[in-house]
C-alpha positions as CSV (number, residue, x, y, z in Angstrom):
1,X,-0.1,-0.4,-0.3
2,X,1.1,3.4,-1.1
3,X,0.1,5.9,1.3
4,X,-0.3,9.7,0.6
5,X,2.0,12.2,2.4
6,X,0.2,15.6,3.3
7,X,3.2,17.7,3.9
8,X,5.7,16.3,5.7
9,X,2.9,13.6,7.9
10,X,0.4,11.2,6.9
11,X,-3.0,12.4,7.8
12,X,-3.1,9.8,10.4
13,X,-2.8,12.2,13.9
14,X,-3.9,11.2,16.9
15,X,-6.5,14.0,18.1
16,X,-9.6,14.2,20.5
17,X,-12.7,14.9,18.5
18,X,-16.5,15.9,19.7
19,X,-18.6,13.1,17.6
20,X,-15.9,10.1,18.4
21,X,-16.7,11.2,22.6
22,X,-20.4,10.5,22.1
23,X,-20.1,7.0,20.8
24,X,-20.0,5.3,23.7
25,X,-22.8,2.8,23.8
26,X,-24.0,4.3,21.4
27,X,-26.1,2.1,18.7
28,X,-23.6,1.6,15.3
29,X,-26.9,3.5,12.8
30,X,-27.2,6.0,15.8
31,X,-23.3,6.7,15.7
32,X,-23.7,6.5,11.8
33,X,-26.8,9.1,12.1
34,X,-25.1,11.8,14.1
35,X,-22.4,11.6,12.1
36,X,-24.1,12.3,8.9
37,X,-25.6,15.4,10.8
38,X,-22.5,16.7,12.1
39,X,-21.3,20.2,12.2
40,X,-18.7,19.9,10.6
41,X,-21.1,18.5,7.4
42,X,-21.7,21.7,5.5
43,X,-25.4,22.3,4.2
44,X,-24.9,21.5,1.1
45,X,-23.8,17.8,2.0
46,X,-26.7,17.1,4.6
47,X,-29.1,17.9,2.5
48,X,-27.8,14.8,0.6
49,X,-28.9,12.6,3.4
50,X,-32.5,12.4,2.3
51,X,-31.4,11.2,-1.5
52,X,-28.5,8.7,-0.1
53,X,-29.9,7.4,3.6
54,X,-25.8,7.1,5.2
55,X,-27.0,5.6,8.0
56,X,-29.7,3.5,7.1
57,X,-27.3,2.1,4.1
58,X,-23.9,1.7,5.9
59,X,-26.3,-0.3,9.3
60,X,-27.5,-2.9,5.6
61,X,-23.8,-3.3,5.1
62,X,-22.8,-4.2,8.1
63,X,-20.4,-1.6,9.5
64,X,-19.3,-1.9,13.1
65,X,-16.7,0.9,14.9
66,X,-14.0,-1.1,15.7
67,X,-13.6,-2.8,11.6
68,X,-11.0,-1.6,8.5
69,X,-13.1,-0.5,6.5
70,X,-11.8,0.8,2.8
71,X,-14.1,3.3,0.8
72,X,-13.3,3.1,-3.4
73,X,-12.6,6.2,-4.7
74,X,-14.3,8.7,-2.2
75,X,-14.5,11.6,-5.1
76,X,-13.0,15.9,-3.9
77,X,-15.6,16.0,-1.6
78,X,-15.3,13.2,1.1
79,X,-18.9,12.8,1.1
80,X,-18.8,9.5,3.1
81,X,-15.5,10.3,4.4
82,X,-17.5,12.9,6.6
83,X,-19.8,9.8,8.9
84,X,-17.4,7.3,8.0
85,X,-13.9,9.2,9.5
86,X,-16.2,10.0,13.3
87,X,-17.1,6.8,14.1
88,X,-14.3,4.6,12.7
89,X,-12.1,7.5,14.7
90,X,-11.5,5.7,17.5
91,X,-12.1,2.2,17.5
92,X,-11.4,1.1,13.5
93,X,-9.6,2.4,10.6
94,X,-11.2,4.3,7.8
95,X,-8.4,3.9,4.3
96,X,-9.7,6.2,1.2
97,X,-9.0,4.6,-1.8
98,X,-8.2,7.7,-3.7
99,X,-6.3,9.2,-6.6
100,X,-2.5,9.6,-7.5
101,X,-2.0,13.1,-6.4
102,X,0.8,12.4,-9.6
103,X,-2.1,10.9,-11.6
104,X,-1.7,11.8,-15.4
105,X,-5.1,13.2,-15.3
106,X,-5.8,16.2,-14.9
107,X,-9.0,15.6,-13.0
108,X,-8.3,12.9,-10.8
109,X,-5.4,15.2,-9.6
110,X,-7.3,18.1,-9.0
111,X,-9.8,15.6,-7.6
112,X,-6.8,13.8,-5.3
113,X,-5.3,17.1,-4.0
114,X,-9.0,18.3,-3.1
115,X,-9.8,15.6,-0.9
116,X,-6.2,15.8,0.5
117,X,-6.7,20.0,1.7
118,X,-10.4,18.8,2.7
119,X,-8.8,16.1,5.7
120,X,-6.1,18.6,6.4
121,X,-7.9,21.8,7.6
122,X,-10.2,19.6,10.2
123,X,-7.7,17.4,12.0
124,X,-9.7,17.3,14.7
125,X,-11.6,15.4,12.4
126,X,-9.5,13.4,9.8
127,X,-6.0,12.9,11.2
128,X,-6.3,9.9,11.4
129,X,-7.3,8.6,8.2
130,X,-5.4,6.9,5.7
131,X,-5.0,7.6,2.4
132,X,-4.0,5.3,0.3
133,X,-3.9,5.1,-4.2
134,X,-6.7,3.4,-5.9
135,X,-6.3,4.7,-9.5
136,X,-7.4,0.9,-12.2
137,X,-6.1,-0.5,-14.3
138,X,-2.4,-0.7,-12.8
139,X,-3.0,1.1,-9.0
140,X,-5.4,-1.3,-7.8
141,X,-3.2,-2.5,-4.2
142,X,-5.2,-0.1,-1.5
143,X,-3.9,-2.4,1.5
144,X,-2.2,-5.3,1.9
145,X,-4.4,-8.7,0.9
146,X,-6.9,-9.9,3.1
147,X,-6.6,-7.0,5.5
148,X,-9.9,-4.7,5.5
149,X,-13.6,-6.1,7.5
150,X,-15.1,-4.1,4.4
151,X,-15.0,-2.8,1.0
152,X,-17.8,-0.4,-0.4
153,X,-17.9,2.1,-3.3
154,X,-20.8,4.7,-4.0
155,X,-22.1,5.5,-7.7
156,X,-18.0,3.9,-9.5
157,X,-19.0,1.1,-10.9
158,X,-20.0,2.0,-14.4
159,X,-17.3,3.9,-15.1
160,X,-15.0,1.5,-14.4
161,X,-17.4,-0.6,-16.9
162,X,-16.9,2.5,-19.2
163,X,-14.0,2.2,-19.2
164,X,-13.3,-1.6,-19.2
165,X,-12.1,-1.7,-15.4
166,X,-14.2,-3.2,-13.9
167,X,-13.5,-6.4,-13.5
168,X,-9.6,-5.8,-12.4
169,X,-11.1,-3.4,-9.9
170,X,-13.7,-6.4,-8.2
171,X,-10.8,-9.1,-8.1
172,X,-9.1,-5.6,-6.3
173,X,-11.9,-5.6,-3.7
174,X,-11.6,-9.2,-3.1
175,X,-7.6,-9.6,-2.7
176,X,-8.6,-6.2,-0.2
177,X,-11.3,-8.4,2.0
178,X,-10.8,-11.4,5.0
179,X,-12.0,-13.9,4.0
180,X,-16.3,-13.7,5.3
181,X,-15.1,-10.0,4.6
182,X,-18.4,-7.3,2.9
183,X,-18.0,-5.3,0.0
184,X,-20.8,-2.7,-0.4
185,X,-21.9,-1.2,-3.3
186,X,-24.1,1.0,-4.6
187,X,-25.1,2.2,-7.5
188,X,-27.0,4.5,-10.6
189,X,-30.2,1.8,-11.1
190,X,-31.2,1.1,-15.0
191,X,-34.4,-0.5,-15.4
192,X,-34.0,-4.9,-15.0
193,X,-33.4,-6.5,-18.3
194,X,-32.4,-3.1,-20.2
195,X,-29.9,-2.5,-22.2
196,X,-27.5,0.4,-21.1
197,X,-24.9,2.7,-21.4
198,X,-21.9,2.6,-18.7
199,X,-21.9,6.1,-19.9
200,X,-24.9,7.3,-19.1
201,X,-24.4,6.4,-15.2
202,X,-26.9,3.7,-15.6
203,X,-25.7,-0.3,-15.2
204,X,-29.2,-3.2,-14.8
205,X,-28.6,-5.1,-10.8
206,X,-27.7,-8.0,-13.3
207,X,-24.5,-6.4,-14.3
208,X,-22.5,-5.2,-11.0
209,X,-23.9,-9.3,-9.3
210,X,-22.2,-10.7,-12.0
211,X,-19.1,-8.3,-12.6
212,X,-19.3,-8.9,-8.7
213,X,-19.6,-13.0,-8.4
214,X,-17.0,-13.3,-12.1
215,X,-14.1,-11.7,-9.6
216,X,-16.1,-14.8,-6.7
217,X,-17.7,-13.0,-4.6
218,X,-21.7,-14.1,-2.9
219,X,-24.6,-11.8,-3.2
220,X,-25.9,-11.6,-0.1
221,X,-28.6,-9.3,0.2
222,X,-29.9,-6.4,-1.3
223,X,-31.8,-3.3,0.0
224,X,-34.3,-0.6,-0.8
225,X,-32.9,1.8,1.0
226,X,-31.7,4.1,-2.3
227,X,-34.2,3.2,-4.8
228,X,-36.3,6.0,-6.0
229,X,-39.5,4.8,-8.2
230,X,-39.8,8.2,-9.8
231,X,-36.5,7.8,-11.4
232,X,-36.9,6.5,-15.2
233,X,-33.4,6.8,-15.7
234,X,-33.6,7.1,-19.8
235,X,-33.0,10.8,-19.8
236,X,-31.8,13.1,-22.0
237,X,-28.0,12.8,-19.6
238,X,-28.0,10.9,-18.0
239,X,-27.8,10.9,-15.0
240,X,-26.7,14.1,-14.8
241,X,-30.2,14.9,-16.0
242,X,-30.9,14.5,-12.4
243,X,-30.2,16.5,-9.2
244,X,-27.7,17.0,-7.9
245,X,-25.6,17.9,-10.9
246,X,-28.9,19.0,-13.1
247,X,-26.9,19.4,-16.3
248,X,-29.3,20.5,-18.7
249,X,-29.5,24.0,-16.7
250,X,-32.8,26.0,-17.2
251,X,-35.1,23.2,-19.1
252,X,-37.2,21.8,-16.7
253,X,-35.2,22.2,-13.9
254,X,-38.0,21.8,-11.6
255,X,-39.2,19.0,-13.0
256,X,-36.1,17.5,-12.5
257,X,-35.8,18.3,-8.9
258,X,-39.2,16.6,-8.2
259,X,-37.8,13.3,-9.2
260,X,-34.5,14.0,-7.5
261,X,-31.6,12.0,-7.0
262,X,-31.5,9.2,-9.1
263,X,-33.0,5.0,-7.4
264,X,-29.9,3.1,-7.2
265,X,-28.8,-0.8,-6.5
266,X,-27.7,-1.3,-2.8
267,X,-26.0,-4.5,-3.1
268,X,-24.0,-6.9,-0.2
269,X,-21.4,-8.9,-1.2
270,X,-19.7,-12.1,0.7
271,X,-16.1,-13.0,-0.3
């Protein structure tokens, strides 16, 4: 695993945090709910809880505060990092599989820098976060084999499918996990049996399950916690027609805002 340095030190510094101090005997869902509405989160990010259901989603995946958890591609904003980092801070381990700051892609470099800046700006929340590289097709060894209890990825699989990297990515997840470990996947969902174009963001459940099973995983459970029956998945600009992107600008804006964010599958796999 290659850790990314922030200045002269990694983003692992021991500091207290108010959120963690309140965990104590709280249930995991209560801890997650508290983190999801914490003062460290922006109003904009909190507003998306209604579509992303983070506490319910992570509880469904079986998250526990003493786990080693790898989140793949947290993005520049670190939306789920804001919830996972404080919950895992005291007794667990949170590893962000992020882009390489020296990537050949300008987009990847910018997002890697944005993510590291976010962590550095709030050490009271993020000082225990470990940042390692995950950038298919070559940089896949985010943690040593068999050391993760849980691997999570949110709305990323279509990108790997589009680039022909999905099989390599899911094989890497399988290697990271211990026997019996969990892979949690959230992905924009196309109707069953439909023909999909990963470049539009939507995949069928069957497509995602197939790539996971090919890597060796067993589907353990599905949840409809992130379902949106109002999403027909056939919009002019794909999933980015909907909030928060609203790629059509003012054209039919009220219509797409009324639909809300995309319909999403929520799948739990076991190694």
